[in-house]
N, C-alpha and C positions, 0 to 999 in steps of 0.2 A: 569424153565428157567431163563439164566445170564441176566443180567441188563444192558444195554445197555452202552455203555462207555460213559463217560463225558469227559470235557476237563481237570477236576482234576485227572482223572481215571490213575491209574497206569497199565501198559499193560504188559504180558510177553510174550515172544515169546518162541514157542515149535516147537520144530524140531524133525519129524518122519522119517522114512525112509519106506516107505511102498512098498512092493512086491506085486504085484498082479497079477495072474493067473487063471485058471480055471482047475478043476478037471475032471475027465472022465466022470461025471455026467453033466457038463456045469456048476457048481456052482463057484461062485467067490471064491477063496482060495488065502491063502498067508500069510504074516508075516509083524508084526508092532516092528520095535524097536524105542526105545522112548530115548533119551538120554542118548546112551552108554550101555542100560539096555539090558539082555537077549531078543531076539524078540521072543515076542506072537503071536502064529498060531492062525488065524482064518479062517472060513467057513463060507460065506455068508455077505452081506452087514450089516445086523444089527449087526452080531456081531463086525465086523469091526469099526461100528459108535459105539459100548459100549466100544470098547478099547480104542479110542479115547477120548470119553466122559469120561469116568473114568479117564482117566489119567488129564483131564481139572480140575474133580472135587477135584482131589486130590491136585494138585497144588493151587487151591483156596483156599482148606483148610488148607495148609501149610500158605499160605499168610496171612490169618485171622489171625491166630496164631500170628504170626509174628507183627501183627500190635497192638497187645494188649497190 
């Protein structure tokens, strides 16, 4: 789990374009486009959350490397 933001904590704004629909079996499916990257496909809420969380963790890792 990520730590809570503090007064001295820098935040990063991430932009996502999420297109959500339903497939023939009534499952949630769609695409997530992140910061101009190629859209990633998902099918199900857990896959969507995994894509969003994975992007956040990647940005956090890059920020920590830049702080050293």
